[in-house]
Residue, then its C-alpha position, 0 to 999 in steps of 0.5 A: m883842660a889837662a893838668v899833670v903832676l910830674l914827680g920823682a918816685q925814688w930818692g930824687d935824681e931820677g931824671k925829672g928834668k928830661v921828662t919835664d923838658f919832654l912833656a913841656e913841648k905839649a904844655d902851655l904852663v910849667v910850674r915848679y911847686q916845691g924845693g929850692n936850689n938844693a935840687g938840680h935838673t939836667v936837660v939835653a936839648q938840641g945836643e946841648e946840656f943845661k943844668l937848672h936848679l930853680i927855674p922850671s925845665g920848660i924854660l928852654y921852650p921860648n913859647k912857654t910860661c914857667i912859674i916858680g910856685n909859692g911852695v918853692v924857697v927862692d935864693p934870689k942870688v942863685l935865681l939871677e945867676e941862673l937867668d944870666y947862665l941861660a942868657e950867656r948860653k943864648v937860650k931863647m927863654g920862655k916867660l918866667r914868673i915867681s909867685s908873690n907868696a914864695h919864701i926867700i932864702m936869706p944869708y942867715h939861712r945858709l949860715l944856720d944850715e951849715l952850722e946845724e949840720e956840723a953840730r950833728g956830727d955823726q948824725k949828719i942828714g946830708t943837707t946841701k947847706r944851701g939854707i933850704g931847711p932853715a928857710y922852711v923852718d922860718k916859713t912854718t914858724r911864721v917869720g919868713i920873708r916872702m917875695i911880696d915882702l921883699l918888694d916893699a922896702e919898709e916891710f922888708a926892713a922891719k922883718l929883716r931887722r926882727n929876724l936878724e936880732v933873733k938869728n944873731n943872738l943864736f950865732v953869737k951866744v950858741y955858735g960863737r960866730e960874728p953877727l951878720d950885718f943888717e945894712s949890707i944884707y938889706q942893700e944887697y936884697l933891695g938890689y935883687a928886688e928891683k931885678l925881680r920885681s917885674l917877674v912877681t905875680d899871683g901864681s895861684l891865680a895865673i895857674d887857675e886862669a890857665i886851667k879855666a882857659g883850657e891850657k895844658v899845665l905841667f906841675e914839676g916836683a923836685q927831689g923824690t917821694l922817699l925824701d918827702l917830709d911826711h912820707g919819706t925816710y925821715p929824718f933823711v928827707t928834704s923840708s918840703h913835699p915832693i909827692a903829688g899832694g905837694a903840688c896842690i899846696g905848693a902851686g895853689v890848686g885844688p886836687t880836683q884840677i889834677n888829671k894825671v900823675v907821672g912818676v919818674i923812676k930810674a931802671y935802677t935806684t940811686r940815693v944821695g946823702e945819708g940814710p938806709f938803702p936796701t939795694e945799695l951795691m957796694d961793689k964793682m957792679g955799683d961802680r959800673i952803674r955809677e960810671a955808666g949812668h954818670e951818677f954825680g949830683t947836678t947841684t953838689g957833684r957828689a957821687r950817688r949811691c947806686g943799687w938795683f931797682d926797688a919795686v917796694i919803694a916804687r909801689y909805695a910811691v904809687r900809693v902815696s901819690g896816686i901815680s897813673d903812669f911811670a916814666l922809666m929813665k936810663l934803661d940804656v945804662l943796664s945794657g951789657l949786663e948778663k943778669v939784672k935784678i929787681c928787689v920785690g920785697y925785704r927780709v927783716n927779722g926772719e920774715v919777708i915783707y912787701e910793703f915799705p916799713q914806717s920805722q927807719k930802724i926796721f928799714k935799716a935792717c931790711e935785706p932785699v929779696y931779689e928776682e933775677l932776670p936775663g940782661w941784654q947786650e945790645d946798644i938800645t940808645g937809638v931804639k924808637s919803639f918798645e917792640d924794637l927793644p931786645a926781648s929781655a929789656q921788654a921783659y924787664v919793663q913789663r916785670i916792673e909794670k906788674l910789680t907796681e901795677t902801673k904802666v910805663t908810658l915813657i922810656a928813656v934810652g939816652p939823655g936827649r929829647e929824641q931818645t924817648i920811647i912813647r907808649g901812650e899819651i900823657f897830655 
């Protein structure tokens, strides 16, 4: 038995898609455990680039089974478009299954997401406006519609009618909008139900059976640690739990089933949307990293905010998820720099702190305390072993390991599957 959780250890966009795709080669089952189509994973396979939002990255292997877990909120229209996208690209896909307990994103969720974000004015969170948050709200208030409900026309009609009564009252009386039409939504989603019916299963049971059979299971998270609803930079967070504990809830497995936790980090730090970012570079260096790293969102196309590597948040990610191994991404992006920096602590109110602060007011006031290391000029995109990296690149990786007390087991020196340096076994 081998069960591994793969998660983002920064603010998301760390390159989890590539690592999932890389590790999926040895896995039998790949499970996405939270988030929705607000996430975007870019994978390069055999020289071709694929952009995925809901389907686990392991789908690009034809002999794998992929499960969208109960912790994911599913927009059926987007899911079907993604399946069509892969079919048009003539991908020999693995087998896809959807947990019957996964909740559905409805049109009123998308509209409400947009209206609420607009109403926040200067206090915007930076939502993708895809209905993710409102869908999780309905889940928490126990009025959500699940895949299993969608497959029962009578049950679906009753829940949709009840929800629309409440939502339309809000749209009309609070936001001055026209009410949404029951019949058009009902018929549209019944069409989705028929197309997805054969894919719906008891996800937790399927995962349990795989583990008991000795199969290798990879749990894939979306977003990142600092976007976790409980442990992230609240309120600038997502509406689910990207940390390792989220895999247990969002896939339906016990914590004793997990063998390893792999945290994905970039060799620098990025963030999308609003919120504090101590190491953000608002200068030519930030622009240089953004362009060299192609730091534009897979889902939204938004330019990502870029900064130096932050060891404080990396240590924090290790703590809250029990990370056993790091996968360090985009080391090649830093090639050509004379000096590179690592944030080792924060200066706030005249003192230096080394742990992530719980108060966002304090976090906003934090100034990074940097260590400066020699850079490297060499092109490392073709390097196959750690020992063949330039000495200063090796030293940079080793300093990250020391500061986080966590081994860097995988190092990406380019976007392709083959551009990965392996320093130990994950499975």
